[in-house]
Residue frames relative to the residue before (quaternion, step in Angstrom):
aa qw qx qy qz dx dy dz
M 1.0000 0.0000 0.0000 0.0000 0.00 0.00 0.00
P 0.2624 -0.8092 0.5068 0.1400 3.61 -0.22 1.21
S 0.8167 -0.0665 0.0657 0.5695 3.62 0.87 -0.81
G 0.0012 0.7927 -0.6095 0.0121 3.55 -1.20 0.59
R 0.0548 -0.7977 0.6005 0.0076 3.55 -1.16 0.56
S 0.2609 -0.7618 0.5692 0.1660 3.59 -0.99 0.76
Y 0.2303 -0.7497 0.6090 0.1181 3.54 -1.23 0.63
P 0.1381 -0.8455 0.5093 0.0815 3.61 0.16 1.23
G 0.7391 0.4295 -0.2480 0.4557 3.63 1.01 -0.57
A 0.3460 0.7577 -0.4990 0.2391 3.60 1.15 0.30
D 0.4264 -0.7117 0.5072 0.2334 3.55 -1.03 0.87
V 0.3117 0.7209 -0.5389 0.3047 3.55 0.26 1.35
D 0.4491 -0.6943 0.4928 0.2710 3.57 -0.98 0.80
S 0.5195 0.5909 -0.4464 0.4262 3.57 0.41 1.27
N 0.4792 -0.6541 0.5017 0.3013 3.57 -1.23 0.46
D 0.6180 0.5620 -0.3394 0.4325 3.58 1.25 -0.28
N 0.4514 -0.6435 0.5446 0.2926 3.53 -1.31 0.41
L 0.4395 -0.6712 0.5235 0.2869 3.57 -1.03 0.72
V 0.1375 -0.7764 0.6120 0.0608 3.55 -1.09 0.78
M 0.0986 -0.7603 0.6401 0.0498 3.54 -1.03 0.92
M 0.0679 0.8105 -0.5773 0.0727 3.57 -0.86 0.91
N 0.3836 -0.6351 0.6091 0.2800 3.48 -1.37 0.35
L 0.0554 -0.8138 0.5778 -0.0280 3.55 -0.81 0.99
K 0.1824 -0.7596 0.6149 0.1075 3.55 -0.91 0.93
I 0.1044 -0.7984 0.5927 0.0174 3.55 -0.76 1.09
K 0.2114 -0.7369 0.6276 0.1355 3.51 -1.01 0.88
L 0.3180 -0.7806 0.5107 0.1694 3.56 -0.50 1.19
R 0.4557 -0.6839 0.5013 0.2709 3.52 -1.05 0.81
R 0.4766 -0.6755 0.4870 0.2818 3.53 -0.99 0.85
I 0.3608 -0.7050 0.5669 0.2269 3.56 -0.99 0.84
R 0.2750 -0.7770 0.5463 0.1494 3.55 -0.69 1.09
K 0.3992 -0.6970 0.5437 0.2433 3.51 -0.99 0.87
Q 0.4701 -0.6581 0.5018 0.3067 3.54 -1.04 0.72
K 0.4955 -0.6461 0.4889 0.3129 3.52 -1.06 0.76
S 0.5036 -0.6475 0.4715 0.3238 3.53 -1.04 0.73
Q 0.4316 -0.7101 0.5056 0.2319 3.53 -1.09 0.76
R 0.4389 0.7138 -0.4470 0.3130 3.56 1.29 0.01
I 0.2770 -0.7489 0.5819 0.1546 3.55 -0.92 0.94
K 0.2025 -0.7752 0.5891 0.1049 3.55 -0.83 1.00
Y 0.2076 -0.7797 0.5829 0.0960 3.55 -1.00 0.87
K 0.5550 -0.5941 0.4635 0.3524 3.56 -1.26 0.40
L 0.1224 -0.8477 0.5151 0.0327 3.56 0.24 1.31
D 0.5580 0.6112 -0.3976 0.3962 3.59 1.18 -0.39
K 0.5519 0.6027 -0.3947 0.4200 3.60 1.23 -0.30
L 0.5881 0.5949 -0.3652 0.4085 3.60 1.18 -0.47
Q 0.5134 0.6290 -0.4241 0.4012 3.61 1.27 -0.14
D 0.6159 0.5237 -0.3334 0.4850 3.58 1.23 -0.56
P 0.4450 -0.7290 0.4423 0.2738 3.65 -0.59 1.05
E 0.6306 0.5379 -0.3478 0.4383 3.62 1.00 -0.70
I 0.6820 0.4693 -0.2868 0.4820 3.58 0.88 -0.94
R 0.6257 0.5393 -0.3410 0.4487 3.60 1.03 -0.75
S 0.6809 0.4736 -0.2990 0.4719 3.60 0.90 -0.88
E 0.6250 0.5246 -0.3374 0.4693 3.61 1.05 -0.70
F 0.6576 0.5077 -0.3046 0.4659 3.58 0.97 -0.88
N 0.6590 0.5043 -0.3080 0.4653 3.60 0.95 -0.87
A 0.6473 0.5202 -0.3209 0.4554 3.58 1.02 -0.79
K 0.7100 0.4645 -0.2723 0.4538 3.58 0.90 -0.87
I 0.7692 0.3675 -0.1964 0.4845 3.57 0.94 -0.84
G 0.3803 0.8042 -0.4175 0.1856 3.58 1.30 -0.36
G 0.8258 0.2780 -0.1458 0.4684 3.60 0.43 -1.13
K 0.5009 0.6911 -0.4219 0.3058 3.59 1.20 -0.18
F 0.7137 0.4406 -0.2700 0.4728 3.60 0.99 -0.71
A 0.5495 0.5993 -0.4052 0.4180 3.61 1.19 -0.35
R 0.6074 0.5670 -0.3470 0.4350 3.60 1.13 -0.61
L 0.5689 0.6265 -0.3869 0.3665 3.62 1.10 -0.55
L 0.6300 0.5515 -0.3400 0.4281 3.59 1.06 -0.69
L 0.7157 0.4543 -0.2466 0.4697 3.57 1.10 -0.67
L 0.6396 0.5687 -0.3211 0.4055 3.59 1.19 -0.45
D 0.1856 -0.7691 0.6019 0.1086 3.53 -1.17 0.73
D 0.6542 0.5249 -0.3071 0.4496 3.56 1.13 -0.63
M 0.4856 -0.6933 0.4592 0.2697 3.57 -0.88 1.00
E 0.6289 0.5463 -0.3450 0.4324 3.62 1.01 -0.73
E 0.6495 0.5081 -0.3173 0.4683 3.57 1.01 -0.81
M 0.6266 0.5335 -0.3335 0.4600 3.58 1.08 -0.73
T 0.6593 0.4948 -0.3217 0.4658 3.59 0.95 -0.80
T 0.6243 0.5223 -0.3545 0.4602 3.61 1.03 -0.63
V 0.6258 0.5245 -0.3421 0.4650 3.60 1.04 -0.73
F 0.6713 0.4896 -0.3040 0.4660 3.59 0.93 -0.85
T 0.6483 0.4982 -0.3360 0.4676 3.62 0.96 -0.72
E 0.6198 0.5252 -0.3424 0.4721 3.60 1.06 -0.70
A 0.6535 0.5048 -0.3137 0.4687 3.59 0.97 -0.82
N 0.6449 0.5094 -0.3203 0.4712 3.60 1.00 -0.77
E 0.6474 0.5121 -0.3215 0.4640 3.59 0.98 -0.80
T 0.6420 0.5186 -0.3182 0.4666 3.57 1.01 -0.81
A 0.6602 0.4988 -0.3088 0.4690 3.58 0.94 -0.88
A 0.6524 0.5042 -0.3207 0.4661 3.60 0.98 -0.79
E 0.6608 0.5162 -0.3061 0.4507 3.56 1.04 -0.78
V 0.7458 0.4089 -0.2213 0.4770 3.58 0.82 -1.01
L 0.7888 0.3362 -0.1703 0.4856 3.59 0.76 -1.04
G 0.3439 -0.7199 0.5246 0.2971 3.56 0.92 -0.88
K 0.4935 -0.6616 0.4792 0.2986 3.54 -1.15 0.64
K 0.4265 -0.6966 0.5219 0.2458 3.52 -1.06 0.83
Q 0.2036 -0.7802 0.5813 0.1089 3.55 -0.86 0.94
N 0.3984 -0.7029 0.5362 0.2444 3.52 -1.02 0.83
T 0.0012 -0.7816 0.6233 -0.0231 3.55 -0.57 1.14
R 0.2882 -0.7696 0.5480 0.1558 3.52 -0.65 1.07
K 0.6960 0.4336 -0.2598 0.5100 3.55 1.13 -0.63
P 0.3980 -0.7563 0.4615 0.2382 3.61 -0.61 1.05
W 0.6424 0.5329 -0.3394 0.4338 3.63 1.14 -0.35
I 0.5926 0.5445 -0.3863 0.4506 3.62 1.20 -0.10
D 0.1413 -0.8000 0.5811 0.0486 3.56 -0.55 1.22
D 0.7591 -0.3840 0.2585 0.4577 3.61 -1.31 -0.07
R 0.6357 0.5394 -0.3367 0.4377 3.58 0.99 -0.80
L 0.6840 0.4650 -0.2850 0.4844 3.59 0.92 -0.88
A 0.6185 0.5401 -0.3480 0.4523 3.59 1.06 -0.68
Q 0.6327 0.5163 -0.3324 0.4719 3.60 1.05 -0.74
K 0.6550 0.5025 -0.3174 0.4666 3.58 0.96 -0.80
C 0.6245 0.5217 -0.3353 0.4748 3.59 1.08 -0.68
D 0.6300 0.5206 -0.3327 0.4705 3.59 1.06 -0.72
E 0.6300 0.5199 -0.3311 0.4724 3.59 1.00 -0.80
R 0.6436 0.5186 -0.3145 0.4668 3.56 0.97 -0.86
Q 0.6409 0.5262 -0.3230 0.4561 3.58 1.00 -0.79
K 0.6434 0.5093 -0.3214 0.4727 3.60 1.02 -0.79
L 0.6554 0.4964 -0.3159 0.4735 3.58 0.99 -0.78
K 0.6213 0.5501 -0.3454 0.4383 3.58 1.05 -0.68
A 0.6120 0.5565 -0.3504 0.4393 3.59 1.11 -0.65
S 0.7456 0.3581 -0.2110 0.5210 3.61 1.08 -0.68
L 0.2713 0.8209 -0.4669 0.1859 3.56 1.24 0.46
N 0.7494 0.4315 -0.2286 0.4472 3.59 0.90 -0.86
H 0.4963 0.6956 -0.4192 0.3067 3.61 1.21 -0.03
S 0.8079 -0.1174 0.1045 0.5680 3.61 0.85 -0.85
E 0.6446 -0.5112 0.4008 0.4032 3.54 -1.33 0.25
E 0.6080 0.5669 -0.3460 0.4351 3.58 1.09 -0.72
S 0.6637 0.4941 -0.3117 0.4671 3.60 0.98 -0.82
R 0.6141 0.5378 -0.3514 0.4585 3.61 1.09 -0.64
V 0.6597 0.5043 -0.3048 0.4665 3.57 0.95 -0.92
K 0.6602 0.5052 -0.3091 0.4619 3.58 0.95 -0.89
Y 0.6475 0.5122 -0.3208 0.4642 3.60 0.96 -0.85
R 0.6475 0.5265 -0.3234 0.4461 3.58 0.92 -0.92
D 0.6576 0.5140 -0.3042 0.4592 3.57 0.97 -0.91
V 0.6795 0.4755 -0.2887 0.4784 3.60 0.87 -0.97
N 0.6367 0.5408 -0.3267 0.4421 3.59 0.97 -0.85
N 0.6619 0.4989 -0.3076 0.4674 3.60 0.93 -0.88
R 0.6598 0.5033 -0.3161 0.4598 3.59 0.96 -0.84
V 0.6596 0.5066 -0.3147 0.4575 3.60 0.94 -0.87
K 0.6465 0.5169 -0.3222 0.4594 3.59 0.94 -0.84
A 0.6545 0.5108 -0.3159 0.4592 3.58 0.96 -0.85
E 0.6644 0.4941 -0.3108 0.4666 3.60 0.95 -0.83
I 0.6320 0.5181 -0.3363 0.4680 3.59 1.02 -0.74
R 0.6355 0.5240 -0.3277 0.4628 3.58 1.00 -0.81
R 0.6583 0.5053 -0.3063 0.4664 3.59 0.96 -0.89
A 0.6599 0.5080 -0.3106 0.4582 3.58 0.93 -0.89
K 0.6440 0.5147 -0.3265 0.4623 3.59 0.99 -0.79
E 0.6619 0.5052 -0.3130 0.4569 3.57 0.94 -0.85
E 0.6322 0.5158 -0.3291 0.4754 3.59 1.04 -0.76
W 0.6435 0.5283 -0.3175 0.4539 3.59 0.99 -0.88
I 0.6660 0.4897 -0.3012 0.4754 3.58 0.94 -0.89
N 0.6535 0.5078 -0.3161 0.4639 3.61 0.94 -0.86
D 0.6346 0.5240 -0.3275 0.4642 3.59 1.02 -0.80
H 0.6572 0.4962 -0.3101 0.4750 3.59 0.96 -0.83
C 0.6433 0.5165 -0.3262 0.4614 3.59 0.98 -0.79
R 0.6328 0.5113 -0.3305 0.4785 3.59 1.02 -0.78
G 0.6437 0.5254 -0.3154 0.4584 3.59 1.01 -0.83
I 0.6324 0.5204 -0.3248 0.4731 3.58 1.03 -0.79
Q 0.6754 0.4942 -0.2935 0.4620 3.55 0.89 -0.96
D 0.6499 0.5065 -0.3189 0.4683 3.61 0.96 -0.84
G 0.6363 0.5402 -0.3256 0.4441 3.58 1.03 -0.79
F 0.6749 0.4717 -0.3016 0.4807 3.57 0.97 -0.79
E 0.6472 0.5207 -0.3252 0.4519 3.60 1.05 -0.70
T 0.7460 0.3614 -0.2131 0.5172 3.60 1.08 -0.70
N 0.4821 -0.6985 0.4000 0.3460 3.59 1.32 0.31
N 0.4527 0.6323 -0.4862 0.3986 3.57 1.04 0.78
T 0.0558 -0.8588 0.5090 0.0125 3.55 0.48 1.22
L 0.5660 0.5967 -0.3931 0.4111 3.61 1.10 -0.55
K 0.6679 0.4860 -0.2881 0.4845 3.58 0.91 -0.97
S 0.6557 0.5260 -0.3140 0.4413 3.57 0.93 -0.87
F 0.7116 0.4488 -0.2739 0.4660 3.57 0.83 -0.92
Q 0.5911 0.5439 -0.3750 0.4628 3.61 1.13 -0.52
R 0.6719 0.4771 -0.2943 0.4841 3.58 0.93 -0.87
L 0.6298 0.5288 -0.3301 0.4635 3.57 1.03 -0.75
R 0.6398 0.5164 -0.3199 0.4708 3.58 1.01 -0.79
E 0.6235 0.5378 -0.3386 0.4554 3.62 1.03 -0.75
L 0.6990 0.4786 -0.2694 0.4580 3.56 1.02 -0.81
T 0.8164 0.3468 -0.1463 0.4380 3.56 0.83 -0.94
T 0.6524 0.5347 -0.3438 0.4125 3.61 0.99 -0.65
P 0.3051 -0.7549 0.5439 0.2030 3.60 -0.65 1.02
K 0.4413 -0.6576 0.5367 0.2910 3.53 -1.14 0.65
S 0.1743 -0.8062 0.5594 0.0822 3.58 -0.61 1.11
N 0.3457 -0.7132 0.5722 0.2108 3.54 -1.02 0.84
R 0.4012 -0.7022 0.5318 0.2514 3.53 -0.98 0.81
I 0.2637 -0.7563 0.5829 0.1370 3.53 -0.98 0.90
S 0.2612 -0.7656 0.5657 0.1602 3.54 -0.75 1.02
T 0.1835 -0.7896 0.5794 0.0843 3.56 -0.97 0.86
I 0.4422 -0.6651 0.5343 0.2766 3.51 -1.23 0.53
K 0.1410 -0.8007 0.5798 0.0531 3.56 -0.83 1.01
D 0.4271 -0.6826 0.5223 0.2806 3.55 -1.15 0.59
K 0.7770 -0.3668 0.2350 0.4545 3.58 -1.29 -0.09
T 0.6836 0.4823 -0.2874 0.4663 3.59 1.10 -0.64
G 0.5495 -0.6414 0.3834 0.3737 3.60 1.26 -0.15
K 0.5682 0.5913 -0.3908 0.4180 3.58 1.21 0.29
């Protein structure tokens, strides 16, 4: 509240004094709901063995859709297809950090499961703390290896006069990812 002023002599049928003030309000950001769409590791379908296994398991499930009229039966077919895809392909995890591979992502998932049972007993707290410390140490090591690998790539690029590759890797290391800030505009667009 930058400024305020009271008007004690205002002609209003009340025992209170009127107050006028300037008020700055910061509006809360509306969060978008996360999509419920499940993403699968579709790059596994490049492997012919996995592709043939996936086709064999999911093959006849969609043919039943043409014969079905009931909506509940259709949803069961789609859930079966989703379960098959999750079983054969696996769910895709969003990793923002490029040094986190599948092995580290699995360990992070295990840590998350242990965190859910954190308040049950002292033994679960000790186990979570131990797993958490190990996961953090492995992530630190993986990040350091990733940075060292990029630095070696930059150095090799400069030695072989491949400056484009060197500067691309340098940009990956140094350029921060900036979040866009949305602003509220009035009718005139300002």
